[in-house]
N, C-alpha and C positions, 0 to 999 in steps of 0.2 A: 504494500500500500504506500502511495505517495502522499505527502502532505505539503501544502503550500499556504503561506499566510502573509497578510499585509494589513496595514492600517489604511482606511479609506475615509473620504469626506462625504461622498454622495450616498448616504444611507438608503434613501427611498428608491433611487434608481437601481441600486444593487439588489435591494430587497425585491423589487418588482421583477428583476431578471431571475432571481432565485425562485420566485413564486410563479413563474411563467407556466401556465397550464398547457401551452403548446408544446412544451418540453416534457409533458407528463410528470410535472413536478408534484411531489407529495411531501407533506410536512412529516418529518421523522423524529424531530426533537424540538421541545419547547420548554423554556425555563424562565420563570418570573415574568411571564407575559400572559395577557388575556385577549389581545387583539386578534382579529380574524382576516386581516388583509394588510397589504404592505403599508397603506396610509396609517392605519391604527398602530401597527407595530413601530413605525417610524416615530410617531408622536410619543409613544411610551419610551422609546430610546431617548428622545429629545428632552423629556422631563428631567432625566438625570444628566444628560449632556449639557444642559443649560447651567448646571452647577459649576462647570469648568469651562469658562470662556477662553482660556488659554489654548486648549487643545482643539485643533481644527480637524485633524483626521481622527474622529472620535468613535469610529466603528471598526471592529476587527473582522476581516473577511478571510475565511479559510476554505480551501478546496481539498477534500479528502478523496483520493482515487484508489479503490481496491483494484487488483488485477481483473482482467476481463472475466476469467473463470470464477474468481471469488464474487465478483459483482452479480453474476448470473444466479448464484445459489443463495445469496444473502436475502433475508426477509426484512420487513420493516422494523421488527423488534431488534434485529441484528444491527441495522444502521443506527438505531437509537442508542444501542450499547456502544457502538463505535464513537458516537458524539460524546457520550457521558465520559468514557475513558479518556478521550482526547482532551476534554475540558479539565479533567483531573491532572493529566500529564502537563498541561500548559499552566496549571495553577491559576485557573481563571475564576474559581470559586463560585459564589452565588450571584452571578451576573445575569442580566437579561440576555437570552440567547434563543435563536431559532435556526433550524436546519431543514433543508429540502434535499430530496434525492432526485436526480435527473436520470431518466432512462431513455432519453431521446436519441442517444447514440449507442453504439455497441458497448462503449466503455461507460458503465454506470458510475456516477460520482456524486458526492455530497457537497452542497454549498452550506457552510455554517457561518452565521453572522452573530457576533457577540458585541455587546455594548462595552466599549473600552472604558467608560466611566462607571465606577461602582457607586454604591449607595452613599458613600461619604464624599463623592465628588472627585475622587482620586483616579487619575488615568493609569491604565495598565502600561508598563514599560514595554515598548515594542522594539527594543534593541535586539538585533539578530533574530527577529521573529520568523524570517524565512527558514533559517537553519534550525531553529528550535521547533518549528512546525514539522519539519522532516523527521527530526529525532523523536518527537512525540508520536508521530504516525508509525514509526518503526516499532516503538515500544508497545503501542496499542495492537499492532498486527501480531506481535509475538504473544501478547496476553490472550488474544482471541483466536490464536492459531490461524491467522491469515498469512498470505504470502508477503514476505518483506521485500524491500528494494534490493537488499543484499542477496537474497535467494534468487531473485530475477536476474541480477547481474551475473551471479555465478552460473546460472543455467545458460544465459546468453554466451558467456565466455567459453563454457564447455562445448556448446554447439558450434561456436565460431572457430574453435580449435579444429574440429572435424572438417569444417568448410575450408579452412586454410590448407589443411593437409590434402584434401581432395583436389583443390585447385592446383596445388603444386604438383600432385601426382599426374594430373592431366597435362600440365605444362611439360613435364619431363617426358610423358608418353608422346606428346605432340612433336617434340624435338627428335625423338628416336624414330617415331613412326613415319613422319612426313619430311624430316630434315629440311625445314624451311630455310631459305637463304636470305630472306629480308623480312621487314616488318609486315608487308602486305600478305605474304605467304603465311606468316605466323598467325595473323589475325584470322584468316580464313580457316587454317588448320585447327586452331583452338575452338572455333565455332563448330567445326565438324565433331570435335570431342566434347561438345556441350557447354563450353565456357565462352561467354561473350566478352570480347576484349574491347574496351572503350578507350579510344585515344584521348589523352588530356592535352588540350590545346591552350597555350598561354595567350595573354592579351595581344601579343604580336602576331597571332595566327600561326604559331609554330608548334610542332609536336614536342612535348616535354616529358611524356611518360604515358603510362597506361593504368586504367582501372579494370577490375575483373568482376563480372557479374555472374553469379552462380547460386542457384537454389534460394533466391530471394535476398542474397547478400550482395553488396557492392563495395569492393575493397580496393584500395590503392595497392600497387605491386609491392611496395615496401611493407604493407600491412600483412600481405600473404607470406612473404619470405624475402630476406635480403637479396637472394639470388634473382628476384623477379622485379627489380627496379628497371627502369628504361635502359640504363647503360649496361647493366648486367645481361639483360635479354639481348640487347644489340650485340654485345660481345660474343654471346653464344651463337647468334644467328650468322653474323657476318664473318666470324672466324672460320666458319665451315666452308666458305667460298674458296675455290682453288686459285682465284685471282687476287692480286694485291689490292687491298681496299685503301683508296686515297680520300674518299668522301662518302657520305651517307646520302643516298638519293631520296628525294621527296616521297612521301607515302600517299598513295591514292586513297582518299576517304570521301565517300559519297560523290564520286566522279571528280573530285577536286584534288589537285596535287598539293599536299601540305608539306612544307619544308620542315626538316628536323631542326630543332633549336640548336644553335651553335654550341652551347654548353653541353648538351646531350651528345651531339656528334663528336665533339672533342674528347669527351669522356670515353665514348665507345672506342674511338681510334686509339686512345692511349692504352686502354685495356687490351685491345688486340695486339698492339705493338709489344706490350709488356709480356703477354702470353707467348708471342712469337720468339722474343729474346730468350725467355726462360726455356722454351722448347729447344732452341738452338744450342744453348749452353749445356743443357742436360744431355742432348744427343752427342755433343762433342766430348763430354766427360764419360759417355757410355753408361749413363744412369738409366 
């Protein structure tokens, strides 16, 4: 579950959004309030807020977002418990508060509004409220056995590791199976093996590297593996040519000849030269 929070000034407008019936909004939590519409609730908030004329952003607005799977199975009483626990974690005490659940999108979420001004006219300290909201949401998720942000991140990282390995495996298979001699051949060959190679074009209209799209993921070459940066791929491709490479030809992309960025071209040529020198020395020494 993700938690976001901030102090706001436009209580009525925000409350009206939260209570928007077009978004299938339902009241799931209500504390120290009797009003039945945004206007009435705003007036109840204002009665306390008028005690502290120094505070301009006098309403606290929170959005609590369970994972898609958790949101589908949670009932109204569960959302109420989420709000109660969150209020406790944020040490908001007996303040006026109201929360709505929105189910208008696939991702069910809660809008919680709390009066920043308490019954003594004191404003709640909103320092680092964004970070504190996230930490409170994490603790509530743990208490109610909901999926935490950390668990989601770990799962994504685990799946991402498999995706990286599979893209790299198909990259190596492409080099071995098709032995492409240039970037154009490589892009076509990778697509044959189920990986879309997306050229990265800089502001000058020159090729500076590649991104790889596979199984719903879109990663830079360096994110897949260090051997899959533009220069390293170029070195693997062009060093397979039997002719001496003096320059890197433009790459045909959507029927347009896109030149290779000078920095990338130089890097490729240096890597090829370094590899050639090493091979020559090793051959001379009989290694």
